[in-house]
Structures are given as C-alpha cells and as structure tokens.
LUMLUM-150031 format. One record per residue: residue number from 1; x, y, z of N, C-alpha, C in turn. Coordinates in steps of 0.1 Angstrom, whole numbers, plus 2048, in hexadecimal, padded with zeros to 3 digits. Example, Ala and Ser with C-alpha at 12.3 -4.5 7.8 and 13.67 -1.06 7.14 Angstrom:
# LUMLUM-150031
  zakol  nc1  nc2  nc3  cac1  cac2  cac3  cc1  cc2  cc3
      1  884  7C7  84E   87B   7D3   84E  884  7DF  84E
      2  880  7EA  847   889   7F5   847  881  800  84F
***
This chain:
# LUMLUM-150031
  zakol  nc1  nc2  nc3  cac1  cac2  cac3  cc1  cc2  cc3
      1  85D  54A  B9D   859   53E   B9A  866  538  BA2
      2  85E  529  BAD   864   524   BB5  86F  51A  BAC
      3  87B  518  BB2   887   50F   BAE  880  4FF  BAC
      4  887  4F7  BA8   881   4EA   BA8  889  4E1  BB3
      5  880  4DB  BB6   884   4D1   BC4  87C  4DE  BD1
      6  878  4E5  BCF   874   4EE   BD9  865  4E5  BE0
      7  864  4E7  BED   856   4DE   BEE  85B  4CC  BF2
      8  84F  4C7  BF5   852   4BB   BF6  858  4B2  BED
      9  860  4A8  BF3   868   4A1   BE9  862  495  BE6
     10  865  491  BD9   85A   48A   BD2  865  480  BD0
     11  866  475  BD2   871   46A   BCF  871  461  BC2
     12  864  45E  BC0   860   458   BB5  862  45D  BA5
     13  864  466  BA7   867   46D   B98  876  46F  B96
     14  87A  46C  B8A   889   471   B86  88B  482  B87
     15  898  483  B87   89C   493   B86  895  49A  B77
     16  892  494  B70   892   497   B66  882  49D  B64
     17  877  491  B6B   867   493   B6A  865  4A0  B75
     18  86F  4A1  B80   871   4AB   B89  874  4B8  B84
     19  87B  4BA  B7D   87F   4C3   B72  873  4CA  B6F
     20  86E  4C2  B65   863   4C4   B5C  857  4C6  B61
     21  852  4C3  B6A   848   4C6   B74  84C  4D3  B7F
     22  857  4D2  B83   856   4E6   B84  854  4EC  B79
     23  85A  4EB  B6F   858   4F5   B62  849  4F5  B61
     24  842  4EE  B61   835   4EC   B5B  82B  4F4  B67
     25  82E  4F1  B73   82B   4F9   B7F  82C  504  B7D
     26  839  50D  B79   83D   515   B7C  836  51F  B73
     27  832  517  B68   82F   51D   B5D  822  522  B5D
     28  81A  516  B64   809   519   B66  807  523  B6F
     29  813  525  B79   80E   52F   B87  810  53B  B80
     30  818  540  B77   81B   54C   B74  810  550  B6C
     31  80A  546  B60   7FF   54B   B5A  7F5  54D  B63
     32  7EF  543  B6E   7E7   546   B75  7E7  554  B7D
     33  7F2  55A  B80   7F2   568   B85  7E5  575  B7C
     34  7E6  56F  B6F   7E1   577   B69  7D5  577  B62
     35  7CE  581  B60   7BD   57B   B5C  7BD  57B  B51
     36  7C8  57D  B48   7C3   57C   B39  7C2  570  B32
     37  7C4  562  B3B   7C7   557   B33  7BB  54E  B3D
     38  7B1  545  B3A   7AD   53E   B41  7B1  533  B46
     39  7B6  52E  B4D   7BB   523   B52  7B5  518  B4E
     40  7A7  514  B47   7A5   508   B45  7A2  508  B37
     41  7AC  511  B31   7AB   514   B21  7B7  50F  B1E
     42  7C3  507  B20   7CD   503   B1F  7CF  4F5  B26
     43  7DC  4F1  B1E   7E2   4E7   B25  7F3  4EA  B26
     44  7FA  4E7  B2B   80A   4E7   B2D  80F  4D6  B2B
     45  817  4D1  B25   81C   4C7   B24  82B  4CA  B1D
     46  836  4BF  B22   844   4BF   B1A  844  4BA  B0C
     47  84F  4C2  B0A   855   4B5   AFB  861  4B8  AF9
     48  865  4B5  AEF   877   4B3   AEC  87E  4AB  AF0
     49  88D  4AC  AF5   897   4A1   AF4  897  49F  B09
     50  894  4A6  B0F   892   4A3   B1E  887  49D  B1E
     51  87C  49D  B1A   86E   495   B19  873  489  B14
     52  878  489  B07   878   479   B00  884  472  B06
     53  88C  476  B0F   896   470   B15  8A4  470  B07
     54  8A5  47C  B01   8B2   477   AF5  8B9  483  AFB
     55  8B8  489  B04   8C1   495   B07  8D2  48E  B0D
     56  8DD  498  B07   8E6   492   B0C  8ED  497  B1A
     57  8E8  4A4  B1D   8E9   4A5   B2F  8E3  4B0  B33
     58  8E5  4B4  B40   8D8   4B8   B47  8DB  4C9  B44
     59  8E2  4CA  B3C   8E4   4DC   B34  8D7  4DD  B29
     60  8CD  4D0  B24   8C6   4D0   B1C  8B9  4D8  B21
     61  8B4  4DF  B18   8A8   4EA   B1D  89B  4E1  B1E
     62  894  4EA  B26   886   4DF   B29  87D  4E4  B1F
     63  877  4DF  B17   86F   4E3   B0D  85D  4E0  B11
     64  854  4EF  B13   849   4E8   B15  843  4EF  B09
     65  833  4E7  B09   82C   4ED   AFD  81F  4F5  B06
     66  81A  500  B07   810   502   B0C  805  50C  B00
     67  7FA  4FE  B01   7EE   4FF   AF7  7E4  4FF  AF8
     68  7DD  508  AF3   7CF   50C   AF6  7CA  504  AEF
     69  7BE  4FE  AF8   7B7   4F2   AF3  7A9  4F7  AED
     70  7A0  4EB  AE5   795   4EB   ADE  78D  4EE  AEC
     71  782  4F1  AE7   77E   4FC   ADA  785  50F  ADA
     72  78C  50C  AD5   796   519   AD1  78C  523  AD1
     73  78F  52F  ADD   788   537   AE0  78C  544  AD6
     74  795  543  AD7   79D   54C   AC8  7A9  542  AC1
     75  7B5  550  AB8   7BF   546   AB2  7CB  547  AB6
     76  7D2  542  AAE   7E2   540   AB3  7E7  54D  AB8
     77  7E7  557  AAF   7E8   563   AAE  7E7  56C  ABD
     78  7D8  567  ABF   7D7   572   ACE  7DB  56A  ADB
     79  7D9  55D  ADB   7E0   554   AE7  7EE  558  AEA
     80  7F6  55A  ADB   804   559   ADF  808  567  AE4
     81  7FE  573  AE0   7FE   580   AE6  7FB  582  AF7
     82  7F0  57B  AF4   7EA   578   B05  7F5  575  B0B
     83  7F8  563  B09   804   564   B12  812  568  B14
     84  81A  574  B0A   81D   57F   B0D  81A  586  B17
     85  80C  58A  B12   80A   599   B1E  809  592  B2C
     86  802  583  B2D   805   580   B39  810  57C  B41
     87  81B  577  B3A   826   574   B41  82D  585  B43
     88  82B  58A  B38   832   596   B3A  82D  59E  B44
     89  823  59B  B4C   820   5A3   B5A  82A  5A2  B5F
     90  834  595  B64   83C   595   B70  849  592  B69
     91  84C  58F  B5C   859   586   B57  85D  590  B4A
     92  866  592  B43   86C   597   B38  86D  58E  B2D
     93  861  58F  B25   861   585   B1C  864  587  B0E
     94  863  57C  B06   864   582   AF4  863  573  AED
     95  85B  574  AE1   85D   568   AD8  86A  565  AD1
     96  86F  55D  AD2   87C   557   AC9  874  552  ABA
     97  87B  547  AB8   87D   545   AA7  870  53D  AA8
     98  86B  536  AB0   861   52E   AB4  858  529  AC2
     99  861  52D  ACD   861   52F   ADC  85E  53A  AE3
    100  855  53E  AEB   857   547   AF3  863  547  AFA
    101  867  54F  B01   876   552   B0B  870  559  B17
    102  87A  556  B1F   875   560   B2D  885  567  B2D
    103  888  571  B2F   895   576   B2F  898  57C  B3C
    104  895  577  B49   896   580   B55  8A4  57A  B56
    105  8AE  580  B5C   8BA   581   B62  8BB  576  B6E
    106  8C2  571  B6E   8C6   567   B79  8BB  55C  B7E
    107  8AE  55B  B71   8A3   550   B73  8A8  540  B6E
    108  8A6  53F  B78   8AA   52A   B6F  89F  526  B6B
    109  88F  530  B6A   887   529   B5C  890  52F  B50
    110  893  53B  B50   895   542   B45  8A1  53D  B3B
    111  8AA  536  B43   8B5   530   B41  8B3  520  B3A
    112  8A6  51A  B44   8A7   50E   B3C  898  50C  B35
    113  891  512  B32   881   50E   B30  87E  518  B22
    114  877  50E  B19   877   517   B0D  864  513  B0B
    115  85A  51B  B0C   853   518   B08  849  51A  AF7
    116  844  511  AF6   83B   512   AE8  82D  514  AEA
    117  82E  51C  AE2   81F   523   AE5  813  520  ADA
    118  80B  519  ADC   804   510   AD1  7F5  50F  AD3
    119  7EF  50C  AC7   7E0   508   AC8  7DD  4F8  AC4
    120  7D5  4F5  ACD   7D1   4E8   AC7  7CB  4E3  ABD
    121  7D2  4D8  AB4   7D1   4D8   AA5  7CB  4C9  AA7
    122  7C0  4C6  A9E   7BB   4BA   A9A  7BB  4B6  A8E
    123  7C0  4A9  A8B   7C4   49F   A82  7BA  497  A7E
    124  7B0  493  A77   7AA   488   A74  7AE  47C  A6A
    125  7B4  472  A6D   7BA   468   A64  7AD  466  A5B
    126  7A4  464  A61   792   45F   A5B  78F  46C  A5A
    127  78D  474  A4F   784   482   A4D  772  47C  A53
    128  76E  482  A57   75D   47F   A61  763  476  A6C
    129  76A  470  A70   76B   466   A7A  76F  470  A85
    130  769  469  A90   76C   470   A9E  77C  46F  AA4
    131  783  466  A9D   792   463   AA5  799  471  A9D
    132  7A2  476  AA5   7AD   47E   A9F  7B4  47F  AA8
    133  7C4  481  AA1   7D0   482   AA9  7D0  495  AAE
    134  7D2  494  AB7   7D7   49F   ABE  7E4  4AA  ABB
    135  7E5  4B3  AB5   7F2   4BA   AB4  7F4  4C8  AB8
    136  7FF  4CE  AB2   7FE   4DF   AB9  800  4E6  AAC
    137  7FA  4EF  AAD   7FF   4F7   AA3  803  508  AA7
    138  80B  509  A9F   813   519   AA5  81C  51E  A95
    139  81E  529  A95   824   532   A8E  834  536  A8F
    140  83D  535  A88   84C   538   A86  851  547  A89
    141  859  54B  A8A   85B   55C   A8D  858  55E  A7C
    142  859  557  A74   852   55B   A64  847  55E  A63
    143  83F  55B  A6D   831   554   A69  829  54A  A63
    144  835  53E  A62   832   536   A5B  82C  529  A66
    145  81D  526  A61   819   51D   A66  81D  511  A68
    146  81F  508  A73   824   4F9   A79  81A  4F4  A81
    147  819  4E7  A7E   813   4DE   A84  81A  4D4  A89
    148  81A  4CC  A98   824   4C1   A96  819  4BA  AA1
    149  821  4AE  AA5   817   4A3   AAF  823  4A2  AB5
    150  828  4A7  ABE   830   4A7   ACB  82E  49B  AD3
    151  820  497  AD8   81C   48B   ADF  81D  47D  ADB
    152  81C  47F  AD1   81F   470   AC6  829  472  AC3
    153  831  47A  ABD   841   479   ABE  844  472  AC7
    154  843  477  AD6   84A   471   AE6  842  460  AE7
    155  838  462  AE6   82E   44F   AE2  837  448  ADA
    156  838  44A  ACB   840   445   AC5  850  43A  AC9
    157  856  448  ACC   864   447   AD2  863  43D  ADC
    158  85C  43C  AEA   85A   438   AF2  857  426  AF0
    159  84F  426  AE9   84F   416   AE2  853  414  AD9
    160  85E  418  ACF   868   415   AC8  874  411  AD1
    161  877  419  ADC   880   418   AE7  881  407  AF2
    162  870  405  AF0   872   3FB   AF8  870  3F1  AEF
    163  86B  3F2  AE4   86C   3E4   ADA  87B  3DC  AD9
    164  88A  3E7  ADB   893   3E8   AD9  8A0  3E5  AE4
    165  897  3E4  AF0   899   3E6   AFC  8A4  3F2  AFE
    166  89E  3FD  AFE   8A6   407   B00  8B2  40C  AF5
    167  8B5  405  AEB   8C0   407   AE1  8BA  414  AD8
    168  8AE  417  AD6   8AC   425   ACD  8AE  42F  AD1
    169  8AC  42F  ADD   8B1   440   AE7  8BE  442  AE6
    170  8C4  437  AE9   8D4   434   AEB  8D7  438  ADF
    171  8D6  434  AD4   8D9   437   AC6  8DA  447  AC1
    172  8CA  44B  AC7   8C8   456   AC3  8D3  462  ACB
    173  8D8  460  AD9   8DF   466   AE1  8EE  469  ADA
    174  8EF  459  AD7   8FE   455   ACE  902  45F  AC1
    175  8F3  45E  AB9   8F3   467   AAE  8F8  474  AB0
    176  8EF  47B  ABA   8F0   48A   AC0  8FD  48E  AC3
    177  905  483  ACE   911   485   AD2  91C  486  AC3
    178  91A  481  AB8   91F   47C   AAC  91D  48C  AA5
    179  913  490  AA2   90D   49D   A9F  912  4A6  AA5
    180  914  4A8  AB5   920   4B5   ABA  92B  4B4  AB7
    181  932  4A9  AB9   940   4A5   AB1  93E  4AA  AA4
    182  936  4A8  A98   938   4AB   A8E  939  4BA  A8E
    183  92F  4C5  A92   930   4CF   A92  93B  4D6  A97
    184  942  4D2  AA4   94B   4D4   AAA  958  4D8  AA0
    185  957  4CA  A96   963   4C6   A8C  964  4D1  A7E
    186  955  4D6  A7F   951   4E2   A75  94E  4D7  A67
    187  94B  4CE  A69   947   4C1   A5F  938  4C7  A5F
    188  92C  4C9  A63   922   4CF   A62  91F  4DA  A68
    189  915  4E7  A64   912   4F0   A69  90C  4F0  A74
    190  90D  4F7  A82   908   4FA   A90  8FB  4FB  A88
    191  8F1  4F3  A8F   8DD   4EE   A8E  8DD  4ED  A7F
    192  8E6  4E5  A77   8DF   4DF   A6A  8D8  4D2  A70
    193  8E0  4CD  A78   8D9   4C0   A79  8D0  4C0  A85
    194  8C6  4C4  A86   8BE   4C5   A97  8BA  4BA  AA1
    195  8B7  4B9  AA8   8B5   4AC   AB0  8A8  4A0  AA9
    196  89C  4AD  AA7   894   4A7   A9E  895  49F  A96
    197  89C  4A3  A8F   89E   4A0   A7E  8A7  48F  A85
    198  8B0  492  A8B   8BA   485   A8D  8AF  47C  A95
    199  8A9  47A  A9D   8A0   473   AA6  893  46E  A99
    200  88B  47A  A91   885   473   A89  88A  46C  A7C
    201  895  46A  A78   89D   463   A6E  89F  455  A72
    202  8A6  458  A7D   8A6   448   A8B  89C  43D  A8C
    203  894  449  A8F   886   443   A8F  884  438  A85
    204  883  43A  A7A   87F   434   A6F  889  429  A6D
    205  894  426  A75   898   419   A72  897  40C  A74
    206  897  405  A72   892   3F5   A76  892  3EF  A81
    207  88A  3F0  A8D   890   3EA   A9C  898  3E0  A97
    208  89C  3D6  A91   8A3   3CF   A8E  8B3  3D1  A8D
    209  8B3  3DF  A86   8C4   3E2   A85  8C6  3E7  A97
    210  8BF  3EB  A9E   8C5   3EE   AAC  8C7  3E7  AB3
    211  8C2  3D9  AAF   8C6   3CA   AB9  8D6  3C9  AB6
    212  8DF  3D1  AA7   8E9   3CE   AA5  8F3  3D4  AB3
    213  8ED  3E2  AB9   8F4   3E3   AC5  8F0  3F3  AC5
    214  8F7  3FE  ACE   8F5   40C   AD2  8FD  415  AC9
    215  903  40F  ABD   90B   41D   AB5  901  41A  AAC
    216  902  428  AA9   8FE   433   AA4  8FD  42F  A97
    217  90B  42A  A90   910   425   A84  908  420  A7D
    218  906  416  A88   8FD   408   A7E  8EC  411  A79
    219  8E6  418  A82   8DC   420   A7B  8D7  42A  A72
    220  8E6  42F  A71   8E9   439   A66  8ED  434  A5C
    221  8F2  429  A5E   8FA   421   A4E  8E9  41C  A49
    222  8E2  417  A52   8D4   411   A4B  8D0  422  A43
    223  8CE  42A  A4B   8C5   435   A43  8CD  43C  A34
    224  8DC  43A  A36   8E3   43A   A28  8E2  432  A23
    225  8E0  426  A22   8DE   41C   A18  8CC  41E  A13
    226  8C5  428  A1A   8B8   425   A17  8B5  430  A12
    227  8B9  439  A10   8BF   445   A09  8C4  445  9FC
    228  8D1  438  9F8   8D8   436   9EC  8CC  42C  9E6
    229  8C5  423  9EC   8C0   419   9E7  8B2  41C  9E0
    230  8AC  426  9E9   89C   427   9E5  89A  434  9EB
    231  8A1  43D  9E0   8A1   451   9E8  88F  452  9E3
    232  889  44C  9DF   876   455   9DF  871  44B  9EF
    233  877  444  9F3   871   43D   9FE  872  443  A0B
    234  884  449  A0B   88C   452   A13  883  45B  A13
    235  882  464  A09   87B   473   A06  86E  472  A11
    236  867  460  A0D   858   464   A17  856  45E  A22
    237  863  45F  A31   867   459   A38  85E  465  A43
    238  855  45D  A4C   84E   465   A54  854  46C  A60
    239  852  474  A68   857   478   A73  853  472  A7D
    240  857  470  A89   85A   464   A93  84C  467  A99
    241  845  473  A96   835   474   A9D  82D  46F  A90
    242  830  465  A84   826   45D   A81  81F  462  A72
    243  81F  470  A75   816   477   A6B  81B  483  A64
    244  824  48C  A68   829   495   A5D  836  489  A59
    245  838  493  A4D   845   48A   A44  851  496  A4C
    246  85A  48D  A47   86C   496   A4C  870  49D  A41
    247  86E  498  A35   870   4A6   A2C  865  4AC  A24
    248  86A  4B6  A1D   85F   4BE   A1B  863  4D0  A1B
    249  85B  4D4  A17   85A   4E6   A13  856  4EF  A1F
    250  853  4E6  A28   84F   4EC   A38  857  4F2  A3E
    251  857  4F9  A4B   863   501   A52  868  4F8  A58
    252  85E  4ED  A5D   864   4E1   A68  867  4D1  A61
    253  86E  4D8  A50   870   4C9   A4A  880  4CF  A45
    254  885  4C3  A3C   891   4C6   A37  892  4BF  A2D
    255  89B  4C2  A23   89C   4BC   A15  8A5  4AC  A18
    256  8A1  4A4  A10   8A7   494   A10  8B7  495  A11
    257  8BD  49E  A05   8CD   4A1   A00  8CF  4A3  A0D
    258  8CB  4AE  A15   8CD   4B4   A24  8D3  4AA  A2E
    259  8CC  4A2  A2A   8CA   496   A36  8D5  48C  A33
    260  8D5  489  A29   8DF   480   A22  8EA  484  A27
    261  8F1  48F  A22   8FE   497   A27  900  496  A37
    262  8F6  497  A42   8F7   49B   A4B  8F9  488  A56
    263  8EF  47E  A48   8F3   46F   A4F  8FF  46B  A49
    264  904  470  A3F   915   46E   A3D  91D  472  A48
    265  91F  47C  A4A   927   484   A54  924  476  A61
    266  918  476  A64   915   471   A74  91C  463  A71
    267  91B  459  A67   922   452   A65  930  451  A63
    268  935  45B  A63   945   458   A60  94E  45B  A70
    269  943  460  A78   947   467   A8A  94A  458  A90
***
C-alpha cells in the first residue's frame, strides 16, 4: 500500500481529505489484485468522526465503508468472506466487533484504517414509490443485523453546522473532550458514551441553542431538561441520519436512562 503523499501533490484538498482519498485508493488497489470481487460491484466511501469533522486530533481512525451495491449478486456473509479472502492474499486480516482490521506490523493502513464491510440497503419512506434512502446492512460479531445511514448522517450534520455558523460541530468536539475527561476521572466507564451517541443527541438540540456559544453545557443542559420535562419525547429522539431512533433494543441503540446519566456527567465537566 502506498503512503499518503506519494505521487503528485494536490493542494486544493485538506490533509484530512488527502488521508481519506489515500485510504480509499489503497483499499481499492488491494481488492483489484484479487479475482474474487468484481470492481464494479462495490463502492468505497468514508464515515465516522474524520469524515464528519468531529474528530479531536490526528490520531483518529479513518473509517471506510466497503459496500456491495444493488443488484446484490449475493448476501452479506459471502461478501464478507470474499473480502477477507481477497485482502488475505496480501495482508493479515481479521473481523473485529464490527469492522475488518488489517494486522500487518509496521503498516500505516493497519494502524489508521477500519473497514466496515456492508451491503447496500434501501429504505422506502413511501412503500411502492421510487424514492429511497440508501443505507448499509451488516452484522456485528454476534451475528446481529444492523442497518445504518452514514451518508444521511454526514449530510444532516453538515447542514446543521452550516445553519449554526459552525457551532454545532464545535460543541460536538467540546462534548467529546468532556467525555474523555470524564473517563479519565472515572466518572463514566470507557466506551459507555460513544461518539456516535453524543453526536446524535446533540443533533436534536434546536439550532437557536447553539447561538448562545460553543460551550457544550448549554446544549447538554437542553437535553437534560428535555429528558426531565418530556421523557416520552426524549425517548423518541431520532439519530442524526433522521431515519433510525437513538433509543431501543438494537445493538446500535441505547437506553434513555443510560443517556441521561451520561448527560448529567457531561454537564458537570
């Protein structure tokens, strides 16, 4: 795999965009070396805090989605196995809790990149209509099905950040720094307040609240009051993608009481 920065310099893109492009190209190049997967059958795109511009520092992972597109020639399980076999021809690979990991020593790709292997999922808001929202389908390590909509998550976050003059993502980063400090102080367990949950909660805070400033406590305070004053409405909050719900029994959902405890801690930091 080539190192980022090899080849002609492109000055019109940010370092983050260059890293994402490098990771996508490196993955695509390795897949093309194998005859197991048709290059026309999949898409590669970014997701996560780097792509959403809510990461805290340059140590953040580069999260890629490797998505088998419609019409699906086969299901997720076979696609996952084919991807593992294809990349395994040149690398040491394994499936983690949700993502594929390259374990090659001294590999920058292995150190920085996580790959979510998924198949395309189409959600039709109006049954029978042509319009659909494109999502991804995959299974976690326990075999539980998960459907998510990373492109809608990114789009909606960008629009909210634009409406709030850049304050939304500033507050998300401030809340994530508070989360890190709370973990260091032992106020919450490591991993109990994932970035995705924090970002989705803060997305539901009205735009007007963000014009009070970039202090996360104003937004978190609104969430705390919302949960106290109208628990039913709080429990029905949507994810940032506008399709899934934050709370529920799914493997990528949480309990309202868990979120309320995290909110209380973040407001004290």
